[in-house]
C-alpha positions as CSV (number, residue, x, y, z in Angstrom):
1,M,-16.9,15.6,18.0
2,S,-15.4,16.0,14.6
3,K,-16.6,14.0,11.6
4,I,-14.8,11.9,9.0
5,N,-16.8,12.1,5.7
6,V,-15.3,9.1,4.0
7,R,-15.9,10.1,0.4
8,S,-13.5,13.0,0.8
9,P,-9.9,12.6,2.1
10,Y,-9.3,13.0,5.8
11,Y,-5.8,14.0,6.7
12,I,-4.1,13.5,10.1
13,H,-1.0,15.6,10.3
14,D,1.7,15.3,13.0
15,T,4.8,17.3,13.5
16,V,7.4,17.8,16.3
17,S,11.1,18.6,16.5
18,N,13.3,15.6,15.7
19,L,10.4,13.4,14.7
20,T,11.7,10.1,13.2
21,T,8.6,7.9,12.7
22,D,4.9,7.8,13.4
23,R,2.7,4.9,13.9
24,I,-1.1,5.2,13.9
25,D,-3.6,2.6,15.2
26,I,-7.1,3.0,13.7
27,Y,-10.2,1.4,15.3
28,I,-13.3,1.2,13.2
29,Y,-16.3,-0.2,15.1
30,T,-20.1,0.0,15.8
31,G,-22.1,-0.3,18.9
32,T,-21.4,1.7,22.1
33,K,-18.8,4.4,21.8
34,T,-15.5,3.5,23.5
35,T,-17.0,0.4,25.2
36,D,-17.2,-1.6,22.0
37,R,-13.9,-0.6,20.6
38,P,-11.9,-3.7,19.6
39,T,-8.8,-4.7,21.5
40,D,-6.7,-4.9,18.4
41,P,-6.6,-2.0,15.9
42,T,-8.5,-2.4,12.6
43,Y,-5.5,-0.9,10.8
44,Q,-1.9,-0.1,11.9
45,L,0.1,2.3,9.7
46,T,3.7,3.4,10.0
47,S,5.4,6.3,8.2
48,N,8.9,7.8,8.4
49,A,9.0,11.6,9.0
50,I,10.2,14.1,6.4
51,D,11.4,17.4,7.8
52,D,9.9,16.4,11.2
53,K,6.4,15.9,9.6
54,V,4.1,12.9,9.0
55,T,0.7,13.0,7.3
56,F,-1.8,10.0,7.1
57,E,-4.9,9.9,4.9
58,I,-7.4,7.4,6.4
59,S,-10.8,8.0,4.8
60,E,-10.3,5.5,2.0
61,L,-9.7,2.7,4.5
62,I,-12.8,3.5,6.5
63,K,-15.0,3.8,3.4
64,D,-14.6,0.1,2.7
65,Y,-16.6,-0.7,5.8
66,F,-19.8,1.0,4.5
67,S,-22.4,-1.2,2.8
68,N,-25.2,1.4,2.3
69,N,-28.3,-0.8,2.0
70,F,-31.8,0.6,1.9
71,D,-35.0,-1.5,1.7
72,G,-37.5,1.3,2.5
73,V,-36.7,1.5,6.2
74,Y,-34.6,4.6,6.9
75,Q,-31.4,3.6,8.6
76,S,-27.9,4.7,7.7
77,D,-24.5,3.2,8.2
78,F,-22.3,4.9,10.8
79,F,-19.0,4.0,12.4
80,W,-17.1,5.2,15.4
81,I,-13.5,6.0,14.4
82,D,-10.8,6.1,17.1
83,Y,-7.2,6.5,16.4
84,E,-4.0,6.8,18.4
85,I,-0.7,8.2,17.2
86,F,2.6,6.8,18.6
87,R,5.7,9.0,18.0
88,S,9.3,8.0,17.8
89,V,11.5,11.1,18.4
90,S,15.2,10.9,17.6
91,G,14.9,7.2,16.9
92,G,13.6,6.5,20.4
93,A,10.7,4.2,21.5
94,F,7.2,4.9,20.4
95,A,5.2,7.1,22.8
96,S,1.4,7.4,22.7
97,Q,-0.1,10.8,22.0
98,G,-3.5,9.7,23.3
99,V,-6.7,8.4,21.7
100,V,-8.7,10.7,19.4
101,Q,-12.3,9.9,18.7
102,R,-14.2,10.8,15.5
103,K,-17.5,9.9,13.8
104,G,-17.6,8.3,10.4
105,F,-20.3,9.3,7.8
106,Y,-20.6,8.3,4.2
107,G,-20.5,12.0,3.2
108,Y,-18.2,14.3,1.3
109,G,-17.3,17.9,0.9
110,F,-16.8,20.1,-2.2
111,F,-13.4,21.5,-3.2
112,E,-14.4,24.9,-1.9
113,D,-14.9,23.4,1.6
114,G,-11.2,22.8,2.0
115,V,-9.5,20.0,3.9
116,N,-11.4,17.6,6.2
117,P,-14.9,18.9,5.4
118,Q,-17.3,18.6,8.3
119,N,-20.9,19.3,7.1
120,N,-21.4,20.5,10.6
121,S,-25.2,20.9,10.8
122,G,-27.9,19.3,12.9
123,L,-30.1,19.1,9.8
124,L,-28.5,16.5,7.5
125,Q,-29.7,17.9,4.2
126,T,-28.9,21.0,2.2
127,N,-32.4,22.3,1.2
128,T,-34.8,24.1,3.5
129,K,-37.7,23.9,1.0
130,I,-39.3,20.5,0.8
131,V,-41.4,19.5,-2.3
132,K,-43.3,16.2,-1.8
133,L,-46.3,14.3,-3.0
134,D,-49.5,15.3,-1.2
135,D,-50.1,13.2,1.9
136,A,-46.7,11.5,1.6
137,P,-44.5,11.7,4.7
138,A,-41.6,14.2,4.9
139,V,-38.5,12.2,6.2
140,I,-36.1,14.6,7.9
141,P,-32.5,13.3,8.6
142,V,-30.9,14.9,11.7
143,D,-27.7,14.5,13.7
144,T,-28.8,13.4,17.1
145,S,-25.7,14.9,18.7
146,K,-26.7,18.4,17.4
147,T,-30.5,18.3,17.4
148,T,-32.9,18.5,20.3
149,Q,-36.4,18.6,18.7
150,V,-38.3,18.5,15.4
151,T,-41.7,20.1,15.2
152,Y,-44.4,20.0,12.5
153,E,-46.9,22.9,12.2
154,L,-49.9,23.7,10.1
155,N,-50.9,27.4,9.7
156,G,-48.8,28.2,12.8
157,S,-50.3,25.5,15.0
158,Q,-48.3,22.5,16.2
159,V,-49.5,19.2,14.9
160,Y,-46.6,16.9,16.0
161,T,-43.3,17.2,17.8
162,K,-40.5,14.7,18.3
163,A,-37.8,15.1,21.0
164,I,-34.3,14.1,19.9
165,S,-31.8,12.7,22.4
166,S,-28.1,12.3,22.0
167,S,-26.7,8.7,22.3
168,L,-23.5,6.7,22.5
169,E,-24.9,4.0,20.2
170,S,-23.7,4.0,16.6
171,D,-27.2,3.2,15.1
172,E,-28.7,6.2,16.9
173,Q,-26.4,8.9,15.5
174,I,-28.7,9.7,12.5
175,E,-32.4,9.8,13.2
176,Y,-35.1,10.0,10.5
177,V,-38.0,12.0,11.8
178,T,-41.1,11.3,9.7
179,S,-44.8,11.9,9.6
180,G,-45.4,8.4,8.1
181,V,-44.9,4.8,9.2
182,N,-41.5,3.4,8.1
183,G,-41.5,5.7,5.0
184,A,-44.9,4.5,3.7
185,D,-46.2,6.9,1.0
186,E,-49.9,6.0,0.9
187,F,-52.6,5.5,3.5
188,E,-52.9,1.8,2.5
189,D,-49.2,1.2,3.2
190,R,-49.4,3.0,6.6
191,V,-52.3,0.8,7.7
192,I,-50.6,-2.4,6.6
193,Q,-47.2,-1.5,8.1
194,D,-49.0,-0.6,11.4
195,G,-50.4,-4.1,11.6
196,G,-53.9,-3.3,10.4
197,T,-56.1,-4.7,7.7
198,F,-56.9,-2.3,4.8
199,E,-60.4,-2.5,3.4
200,D,-60.8,-0.3,0.3
201,S,-64.1,1.4,-0.6
202,V,-65.4,4.2,-2.8
203,C,-66.1,6.3,0.3
204,L,-62.6,5.8,1.5
205,Q,-61.0,6.8,-1.8
206,E,-63.2,9.9,-1.9
207,F,-62.1,10.8,1.6
208,V,-58.4,10.2,0.7
209,D,-58.8,12.4,-2.4
210,D,-60.4,15.2,-0.5
211,F,-58.3,15.3,2.7
212,T,-54.6,15.2,3.6
213,L,-53.8,13.1,6.6
214,F,-51.5,14.6,9.1
215,D,-51.2,17.8,7.1
216,F,-48.4,20.3,7.8
217,D,-46.7,23.2,6.0
218,T,-43.7,24.0,8.2
219,I,-41.1,22.0,10.0
220,Y,-38.8,23.4,12.7
221,V,-35.5,21.7,13.5
222,D,-34.0,22.8,16.9
223,T,-30.3,22.4,16.7
224,T,-27.4,23.4,19.0
225,D,-26.6,26.1,16.4
226,G,-30.2,27.5,16.3
227,V,-33.6,26.7,14.8
228,I,-33.8,25.8,11.2
229,K,-37.1,26.4,9.4
230,L,-38.3,24.1,6.6
231,T,-41.2,25.0,4.4
232,V,-43.2,22.3,2.8
233,E,-45.0,22.3,-0.6
234,N,-47.4,19.5,-1.3
235,V,-47.9,18.5,-5.0
236,E,-51.1,16.8,-6.2
237,E,-50.6,14.6,-9.3
238,C,-53.6,12.9,-10.9
239,K,-52.4,12.3,-14.5
240,Y,-49.0,10.6,-14.1
241,Q,-47.6,8.1,-11.6
242,P,-45.2,9.9,-9.2
243,Y,-42.0,8.1,-8.2
244,K,-39.8,8.6,-5.2
245,V,-36.0,8.3,-5.6
246,T,-34.0,8.0,-2.4
247,F,-30.2,8.7,-2.4
248,I,-27.3,9.2,0.0
249,N,-26.6,12.9,0.1
250,K,-23.4,14.9,0.9
251,F,-24.1,14.5,4.7
252,G,-24.1,10.7,4.4
253,A,-27.9,10.6,5.1
254,L,-30.8,9.2,3.0
255,Q,-32.8,11.8,1.3
256,D,-36.0,11.6,-0.9
257,L,-36.6,13.3,-4.2
258,W,-40.0,13.1,-6.0
259,F,-40.5,12.9,-9.8
260,F,-44.1,13.9,-10.6
261,K,-44.4,13.9,-14.4
262,R,-44.1,11.7,-17.5
263,T,-42.0,8.5,-17.2
264,N,-40.7,6.5,-20.2
265,E,-39.5,2.9,-19.7
266,V,-37.0,1.3,-22.1
267,L,-35.7,-2.3,-22.2
268,S,-32.4,-3.0,-23.8
269,T,-31.1,-6.6,-24.3
270,K,-27.7,-8.2,-24.7
271,K,-27.0,-11.7,-26.0
272,E,-24.3,-14.3,-26.8
273,E,-24.8,-16.6,-29.7
274,Y,-23.1,-19.3,-31.6
275,K,-23.5,-21.1,-35.0
276,R,-24.4,-24.7,-34.5
277,N,-24.4,-27.8,-36.7
278,T,-28.0,-29.0,-37.4
279,V,-27.1,-31.7,-39.9
280,L,-28.2,-35.2,-38.9
281,D,-27.9,-38.3,-41.3
282,G,-27.3,-36.1,-44.3
283,S,-30.2,-33.8,-43.7
284,Y,-31.3,-31.0,-41.3
285,N,-34.5,-29.7,-39.7
286,I,-35.5,-26.3,-41.0
287,S,-37.2,-25.6,-37.7
288,K,-33.9,-25.7,-35.7
289,H,-31.9,-22.5,-35.1
290,Q,-28.6,-22.4,-36.9
291,Q,-27.8,-19.2,-35.2
292,K,-28.4,-20.3,-31.6
293,L,-28.6,-18.0,-28.6
294,L,-26.3,-19.1,-25.7
295,T,-27.5,-16.4,-23.2
296,K,-29.8,-13.4,-23.4
297,N,-30.8,-10.9,-20.7
298,G,-31.9,-7.3,-20.5
299,K,-31.5,-4.1,-18.5
300,E,-34.4,-1.7,-18.0
301,K,-34.1,2.1,-17.9
302,L,-36.5,4.9,-16.9
303,T,-36.6,8.5,-18.0
304,L,-38.1,10.6,-15.2
305,N,-39.4,14.1,-15.3
306,T,-39.5,16.1,-12.1
307,G,-42.3,18.6,-12.8
308,F,-41.8,22.2,-11.7
309,Y,-39.3,22.7,-8.8
310,P,-38.0,25.8,-7.0
311,E,-34.5,27.0,-7.9
312,A,-33.3,26.1,-4.3
313,Y,-33.5,22.4,-5.3
314,N,-30.6,22.7,-7.7
315,D,-28.3,21.6,-4.9
316,V,-30.4,18.6,-4.2
317,F,-30.3,17.5,-7.8
318,K,-26.5,18.0,-7.7
319,E,-26.1,15.8,-4.7
320,M,-28.4,13.1,-6.3
321,Q,-26.2,13.2,-9.5
322,L,-23.1,12.8,-7.4
323,S,-24.5,10.0,-5.2
324,E,-23.0,6.5,-5.4
325,D,-26.2,4.8,-4.0
326,C,-29.7,5.4,-5.1
327,W,-33.0,3.6,-4.9
328,I,-36.5,4.0,-6.4
329,E,-39.9,2.9,-5.0
330,I,-42.0,1.0,-7.5
331,N,-45.1,-1.1,-6.8
332,S,-44.3,-1.0,-3.1
333,Q,-40.8,-2.3,-3.7
334,T,-37.6,-0.5,-3.1
335,L,-35.2,-1.2,-6.0
336,P,-31.6,-0.2,-6.6
337,I,-30.8,2.1,-9.4
338,N,-27.9,4.0,-10.9
339,I,-28.1,7.5,-12.3
340,A,-27.4,7.1,-16.1
341,S,-27.4,10.8,-16.9
342,S,-23.8,12.0,-16.8
343,S,-24.5,15.7,-16.9
344,L,-26.8,18.2,-15.2
345,N,-27.5,21.6,-16.7
346,Y,-28.4,23.9,-13.8
347,K,-31.6,25.8,-14.4
348,T,-32.7,29.1,-12.9
349,H,-36.0,31.0,-12.9
350,L,-34.3,33.9,-14.7
351,N,-33.1,31.9,-17.6
352,D,-35.6,29.0,-17.8
353,K,-38.7,30.5,-16.1
354,L,-40.1,27.1,-15.0
355,I,-37.6,24.5,-13.8
356,N,-38.1,20.9,-14.8
357,Y,-35.3,18.3,-14.9
358,T,-35.3,15.1,-17.0
359,I,-33.1,12.3,-15.5
360,E,-32.3,8.9,-16.9
361,I,-31.9,6.0,-14.4
362,D,-30.7,2.4,-14.9
363,F,-32.0,-0.4,-12.8
364,A,-29.0,-1.8,-11.1
365,F,-29.8,-5.5,-11.9
366,D,-30.5,-7.7,-14.9
367,T,-34.2,-8.1,-15.9
368,I,-34.0,-11.9,-15.8
369,N,-32.9,-13.2,-12.4
370,N,-29.4,-14.6,-12.8
371,I,-28.0,-14.4,-9.3
372,R,-26.2,-17.6,-8.5
């Protein structure tokens, strides 16, 4: 079934001799395909034909239904999109042309991809080389309608496999196959999320430092178009605090990107003030503010450094830079951020030898809680 990637235009073109008018009924819904389609259309559009042709663009209407929330649990918005065209030929009554069914993703295509881009792959990410923190899970987004199995291997031996089944349910169209528990990045988080009690000790820390739990170096994604091989590089970082940024990529799926090196944090403030009268009975108190603050709040910003990455990751940084929704994991909390850097200078091994990116991010909220 074809996709509608709502961040790019999606055109529906209709033409027939003596076409007078077209009406299109659009149904946007979740749940079970076809069964949960609402009785009344979500949108109903009408257009007069010009030279026997009518074109509708509908992705902007569908995009409004996506909320794109992420709290550390990997689950993406998805909608069934059904539409039905009714033709009026030579001014006659409207006649149905049948229901067409599509799948709605919060993805997009590039200019070079042409009209109605599909991103038609079972693996819902561009890169086939994965760089991650050592012992952190690798979260792989797949299209369940085009994927049958995901297999993890270490030195050629299978360590884990997950069968993927197609589904008619909207919340099962994108599956995140992971080696962790709900995206937990450390052993302690995995124990807690699995319902256990974590008891720290020197021996346990030495064990964690020396051994990688559920180790793997290769992932195979079996799709209807063939097997896709992913290679995994684990990075150990003992000097700086690594941070994981999660963003919605061009396929409309959540994807992780690790920043391993130095991080700088900046707080900027903004204020509103007024000049008040402090005179009382012909005198004033020198301890009272004449310039009085009405409101004051702050915004925090981080400058992140990636560490050394392969050149193949340029596309991933490009998609993160173009993403409308990003989050960062800090102190076991998933917080919303916006990418503040407005440009990205692509780096290559030929020109730059070692590839390191510096990215500025803004926390997408005020420092002082002012939500009312």
